[in-house]
VOMAR-167540 format. One record per residue: x, y, z of N, C-alpha, C in turn; residue number from 0. Coordinates in nm, 3 decimals. Layout:
<sites>
- neast/nnorth/nup/caeast/canorth/caup/ceast/cnorth/cup/seq
- X/Y/Z/X/Y/Z/X/Y/Z/NUM
...
</sites>
This chain:
<sites>
- neast/nnorth/nup/caeast/canorth/caup/ceast/cnorth/cup/seq
- 0.778/1.066/8.879/0.721/1.001/8.994/0.724/1.100/9.110/0
- 0.621/1.099/9.184/0.608/1.189/9.297/0.693/1.139/9.413/1
- 0.759/1.229/9.483/0.847/1.192/9.594/0.768/1.136/9.712/2
- 0.643/1.170/9.723/0.561/1.118/9.833/0.532/0.968/9.814/3
- 0.540/0.916/9.692/0.523/0.774/9.667/0.654/0.696/9.677/4
- 0.765/0.764/9.662/0.895/0.698/9.664/0.930/0.643/9.802/5
- 0.905/0.719/9.905/0.940/0.676/10.041/0.862/0.552/10.085/6
- 0.729/0.547/10.070/0.657/0.424/10.107/0.698/0.303/10.022/7
- 0.728/0.327/9.895/0.772/0.218/9.809/0.907/0.163/9.855/8
- 0.998/0.250/9.895/1.128/0.209/9.946/1.114/0.128/10.075/9
- 1.029/0.172/10.164/1.003/0.099/10.289/0.946/-0.040/10.258/10
- 0.855/-0.047/10.165/0.796/-0.174/10.126/0.900/-0.270/10.067/11
- 0.988/-0.219/9.983/1.092/-0.302/9.922/1.192/-0.352/10.027/12
- 1.216/-0.277/10.131/1.305/-0.322/10.238/1.236/-0.421/10.331/13
- 1.105/-0.411/10.345/1.032/-0.497/10.437/1.011/-0.638/10.382/14
- 0.996/-0.653/10.252/0.967/-0.784/10.191/1.076/-0.887/10.221/15
- 1.206/-0.860/10.199/1.307/-0.961/10.230/1.313/-0.997/10.380/16
- 1.291/-0.898/10.465/1.291/-0.925/10.609/1.176/-1.018/10.644/17
- 1.061/-0.993/10.588/0.944/-1.078/10.613/0.967/-1.220/10.564/18
- 1.022/-1.236/10.444/1.044/-1.369/10.388/1.150/-1.446/10.465/19
- 1.256/-1.381/10.509/1.360/-1.451/10.585/1.308/-1.493/10.722/20
- 1.220/-1.414/10.780/1.160/-1.451/10.909/1.075/-1.576/10.896/21
- 1.001/-1.586/10.788/0.918/-1.705/10.764/1.006/-1.829/10.746/22
- 1.115/-1.814/10.671/1.205/-1.926/10.647/1.268/-1.972/10.778/23
- 1.308/-1.879/10.862/1.371/-1.914/10.990/1.271/-1.985/11.082/24
- 1.147/-1.938/11.086/1.046/-2.004/11.169/1.021/-2.147/11.121/25
- 1.021/-2.167/10.989/1.001/-2.301/10.935/1.118/-2.393/10.972/26
- 1.242/-2.341/10.967/1.359/-2.421/11.005/1.355/-2.459/11.153/27
- 1.314/-2.366/11.238/1.303/-2.394/11.382/1.197/-2.500/11.406/28
- 1.084/-2.489/11.339/0.977/-2.588/11.355/1.023/-2.726/11.308/29
- 1.096/-2.733/11.196/1.147/-2.861/11.146/1.246/-2.921/11.245/30
- 1.333/-2.839/11.305/1.431/-2.888/11.400/1.363/-2.942/11.526/31
- 1.261/-2.872/11.577/1.188/-2.920/11.694/1.116/-3.051/11.664/32
- 1.060/-3.061/11.544/0.992/-3.184/11.503/1.091/-3.301/11.499/33
- 1.212/-3.277/11.445/1.315/-3.380/11.440/1.355/-3.424/11.581/34
- 1.378/-3.328/11.670/1.424/-3.359/11.804/1.318/-3.432/11.886/35
- 1.191/-3.407/11.859/1.084/-3.477/11.931/1.057/-3.616/11.873/36
- 1.101/-3.640/11.750/1.073/-3.769/11.686/1.183/-3.873/11.709/37
- 1.284/-3.841/11.789/1.395/-3.935/11.811/1.348/-4.057/11.888/38
- 1.394/-4.173/11.844/1.360/-4.300/11.906/1.486/-4.381/11.927/39
- 1.486/-4.476/12.021/1.603/-4.562/12.038/1.637/-4.634/11.909/40
- 1.766/-4.636/11.876/1.815/-4.698/11.754/1.847/-4.599/11.645/41
- 1.798/-4.475/11.656/1.830/-4.372/11.557/1.976/-4.329/11.570/42
- 2.042/-4.310/11.458/2.178/-4.257/11.457/2.170/-4.108/11.431/43
- 2.234/-4.028/11.519/2.224/-3.883/11.511/2.362/-3.819/11.515/44
- 2.368/-3.693/11.472/2.488/-3.611/11.483/2.451/-3.489/11.566/45
- 2.534/-3.458/11.666/2.507/-3.343/11.751/2.565/-3.216/11.689/46
- 2.536/-3.102/11.750/2.586/-2.975/11.700/2.738/-2.966/11.712/47
- 2.798/-3.045/11.800/2.944/-3.044/11.813/3.010/-3.146/11.721/48
- 2.931/-3.221/11.643/2.987/-3.317/11.549/2.996/-3.458/11.602/49
- 2.955/-3.483/11.725/2.958/-3.617/11.782/2.848/-3.702/11.720/50
- 2.887/-3.821/11.678/2.791/-3.914/11.616/2.761/-4.024/11.716/51
- 2.634/-4.057/11.733/2.598/-4.160/11.829/2.463/-4.221/11.796/52
- 2.431/-4.327/11.870/2.305/-4.397/11.854/2.218/-4.370/11.975/53
- 2.093/-4.333/11.953/2.001/-4.305/12.062/1.971/-4.434/12.137/54
- 1.995/-4.431/12.268/1.969/-4.547/12.353/1.839/-4.527/12.431/55
- 1.821/-4.405/12.486/1.702/-4.376/12.566/1.653/-4.237/12.530/56
- 1.527/-4.227/12.487/1.469/-4.098/12.452/1.341/-4.074/12.532/57
- 1.331/-4.133/12.651/1.208/-4.125/12.729/1.193/-3.995/12.806/58
- 1.302/-3.920/12.824/1.294/-3.794/12.896/1.252/-3.682/12.800/59
- 1.188/-3.579/12.856/1.136/-3.472/12.772/1.244/-3.384/12.710/60
- 1.349/-3.354/12.787/1.449/-3.259/12.738/1.588/-3.317/12.720/61
- 1.610/-3.445/12.749/1.741/-3.506/12.729/1.727/-3.640/12.658/62
- 1.838/-3.683/12.597/1.845/-3.817/12.536/1.979/-3.879/12.575/63
- 1.984/-4.009/12.574/2.109/-4.081/12.600/2.161/-4.135/12.468/64
- 2.288/-4.104/12.438/2.353/-4.149/12.315/2.465/-4.244/12.347/65
- 2.472/-4.354/12.272/2.585/-4.445/12.282/2.686/-4.402/12.175/66
- 2.803/-4.352/12.220/2.902/-4.300/12.127/3.011/-4.402/12.096/67
- 3.020/-4.507/12.176/3.111/-4.619/12.153/3.049/-4.739/12.224/68
- 3.102/-4.858/12.201/3.047/-4.976/12.266/3.053/-4.959/12.417/69
- 2.936/-4.956/12.481/2.929/-4.946/12.626/2.947/-4.806/12.682/70
- 2.966/-4.705/12.599/2.984/-4.567/12.645/2.858/-4.489/12.612/71
- 2.780/-4.457/12.717/2.654/-4.385/12.700/2.666/-4.249/12.766/72
- 2.631/-4.145/12.691/2.636/-4.008/12.743/2.497/-3.946/12.732/73
- 2.470/-3.850/12.820/2.340/-3.781/12.820/2.356/-3.645/12.754/74
- 2.265/-3.614/12.662/2.269/-3.489/12.586/2.135/-3.419/12.595/75
- 2.135/-3.288/12.584/2.013/-3.210/12.572/1.960/-3.233/12.430/76
- 1.830/-3.249/12.415/1.773/-3.275/12.283/1.808/-3.165/12.183/77
- 1.820/-3.042/12.230/1.850/-2.930/12.140/1.989/-2.943/12.078/78
- 2.074/-3.030/12.132/2.208/-3.049/12.078/2.209/-3.139/11.955/79
- 2.098/-3.204/11.924/2.092/-3.292/11.807/2.069/-3.206/11.683/80
- 2.161/-3.217/11.587/2.153/-3.137/11.465/2.082/-3.211/11.354/81
- 2.110/-3.341/11.336/2.049/-3.416/11.227/2.043/-3.564/11.258/82
- 1.951/-3.630/11.190/1.938/-3.776/11.200/2.006/-3.835/11.078/83
- 2.092/-3.934/11.100/2.167/-3.996/10.991/2.097/-4.124/10.952/84
- 2.072/-4.140/10.823/2.010/-4.262/10.772/2.120/-4.356/10.726/85
- 2.138/-4.471/10.792/2.241/-4.564/10.747/2.205/-4.624/10.613/86
- 2.308/-4.658/10.534/2.287/-4.718/10.403/2.232/-4.859/10.421/87
- 2.139/-4.902/10.334/2.088/-5.039/10.342/2.200/-5.141/10.325/88
- 2.186/-5.255/10.389/2.292/-5.356/10.390/2.313/-5.420/10.252/89
- 2.208/-5.426/10.168/2.224/-5.492/10.039/2.290/-5.404/9.933/90
- 2.299/-5.272/9.958/2.365/-5.183/9.863/2.506/-5.152/9.909/91
- 2.602/-5.145/9.817/2.737/-5.108/9.859/2.742/-4.962/9.903/92
- 2.829/-4.934/9.998/2.843/-4.797/10.046/2.896/-4.708/9.934/93
- 2.856/-4.582/9.935/2.894/-4.492/9.827/3.038/-4.446/9.836/94
- 3.102/-4.464/9.954/3.240/-4.417/9.967/3.342/-4.521/9.922/95
- 3.296/-4.639/9.878/3.389/-4.739/9.827/3.438/-4.696/9.689/96
- 3.564/-4.713/9.665/3.619/-4.677/9.535/3.662/-4.802/9.461/97
- 3.650/-4.796/9.330/3.688/-4.909/9.247/3.839/-4.906/9.227/98
- 3.903/-5.021/9.246/4.047/-5.030/9.228/4.075/-5.062/9.082/99
- 4.153/-4.978/9.019/4.188/-4.997/8.879/4.328/-5.055/8.868/100
- 4.343/-5.150/8.778/4.474/-5.208/8.754/4.553/-5.112/8.667/101
- 4.676/-5.084/8.703/4.758/-4.995/8.622/4.903/-5.043/8.628/102
- 4.979/-4.991/8.535/5.121/-5.028/8.531/5.195/-4.958/8.644/103
- 5.297/-5.021/8.699/5.373/-4.956/8.805/5.443/-4.830/8.753/104
- 5.448/-4.731/8.834/5.509/-4.604/8.797/5.640/-4.591/8.872/105
- 5.744/-4.552/8.796/5.873/-4.531/8.861/5.869/-4.402/8.940/106
- 5.911/-4.410/9.065/5.913/-4.293/9.150/6.057/-4.250/9.171/107
- 6.084/-4.121/9.164/6.223/-4.078/9.185/6.263/-4.097/9.330/108
- 6.393/-4.125/9.349/6.447/-4.138/9.482/6.444/-4.000/9.548/109
- 6.404/-3.995/9.672/6.389/-3.866/9.738/6.523/-3.797/9.764/110
- 6.630/-3.873/9.765/6.760/-3.811/9.798/6.819/-3.736/9.679/111
- 6.822/-3.798/9.559/6.888/-3.730/9.448/6.802/-3.720/9.321/112
- 6.677/-3.765/9.322/6.589/-3.749/9.208/6.607/-3.855/9.101/113
- 6.689/-3.958/9.123/6.707/-4.064/9.024/6.602/-4.172/9.045/114
- 6.562/-4.240/8.937/6.461/-4.346/8.952/6.513/-4.461/9.035/115
- 6.419/-4.521/9.108/6.455/-4.641/9.187/6.470/-4.759/9.094/116
- 6.555/-4.855/9.131/6.571/-4.977/9.050/6.523/-5.097/9.122/117
</sites>
């Protein structure tokens, strides 16, 4: 292979991943802006700091009001909203519920001397 072809090929191979990652990042930014502009009162959201709240007022262009507890409303910049949380439907059981299994009692050793409790 000629050395004059190696250098342009190397540049091309380095440019492709940079180009693809730039496209992916632009798509993520566009999706985030679309999410932040689609917020409506009643939506449950999580902010970038992890605060979970319900949108009370989304009428301003760059801020939203979140109710983080009963009667506690705070104002946030729209850019602080990371994701919209979809609550589970009321007719389906929540996924974090665990089934209680019946089992025989297990003897636990006494913490002081390691003998079983009676």
